[in-house]
C-alpha positions in Angstrom: 14.0 -32.9 -70.9 13.0 -31.8 -67.4 13.2 -28.5 -65.8 14.5 -27.9 -62.3 12.1 -27.4 -59.4 10.7 -23.8 -59.3 9.4 -22.4 -56.0 6.1 -20.5 -55.9 3.3 -19.5 -53.5 -0.4 -19.3 -53.8 -3.0 -17.3 -51.7 -5.2 -19.7 -49.8 -7.1 -17.2 -47.8 -7.5 -13.5 -48.6 -7.0 -10.9 -45.8 -10.1 -10.4 -43.7 -11.2 -8.9 -40.4 -10.6 -12.2 -38.6 -7.3 -12.8 -40.4 -5.8 -9.5 -41.6 -2.7 -11.2 -42.9 -4.5 -13.8 -45.0 -2.8 -17.1 -45.7 -0.5 -18.4 -48.4 0.9 -21.9 -49.2 4.4 -22.5 -50.6 5.4 -25.2 -53.0 7.5 -26.1 -56.0 6.9 -27.5 -59.4 8.8 -29.1 -62.2 7.8 -29.8 -65.8 9.0 -32.8 -67.7 7.7 -33.0 -71.2 3.9 -32.6 -71.0 3.7 -33.4 -67.3 3.9 -31.1 -64.3 4.6 -32.3 -60.8 3.8 -30.2 -57.7 5.3 -30.6 -54.2 4.2 -28.8 -51.0 6.7 -26.9 -48.8 7.7 -30.1 -47.1 8.6 -31.8 -50.3 5.6 -34.1 -50.5 4.1 -34.7 -54.0 0.6 -33.2 -53.9 -0.3 -33.7 -57.5 0.5 -34.0 -61.2 -1.2 -32.9 -64.4 -0.8 -33.1 -68.1 0.1 -29.7 -69.7 -1.6 -28.6 -72.8 0.6 -26.6 -75.2 0.3 -22.9 -74.4 -0.8 -23.4 -70.8 1.1 -21.5 -68.1 2.7 -24.1 -65.8 2.7 -21.7 -62.8 -1.1 -21.3 -63.1 -1.6 -25.0 -63.2 0.9 -25.5 -60.3 -1.0 -23.0 -58.1 -4.3 -24.8 -58.9 -2.9 -28.2 -57.9 -1.4 -26.9 -54.7 -4.6 -25.0 -53.7 -6.7 -28.1 -54.4 -4.3 -30.3 -52.5 -4.6 -28.1 -49.4 -8.4 -28.0 -49.7 -8.5 -31.8 -49.2 -7.0 -31.5 -45.8 -8.1 -29.4 -42.9 -4.8 -29.5 -41.1 -4.0 -25.9 -42.0 -7.4 -24.5 -41.1 -7.6 -21.8 -38.5 -8.2 -23.1 -35.0 -11.4 -22.1 -33.3 -11.1 -19.5 -30.6 -11.0 -21.0 -27.1 -14.1 -20.4 -25.1 -13.1 -19.6 -21.6 -15.9 -19.2 -19.0 -15.5 -16.1 -16.8 
């Protein structure tokens, strides 16, 4: 039996002086039997894992999404432009 896709978010960068808002990533996950599948906010599958009985699926989904984002620097903050005066 499979569950429907559940939306969630994960903090990818805490608030700081340089980025007071911090950063979050959005995704969704579904559990089918002992397997969890995680998609990013664009619907692309970013990872799967086997669930151990008693594990919290949301915790595992957040870990998978955070790890999937760490492999790409697409969402990294852009460097400040250096404009000569």
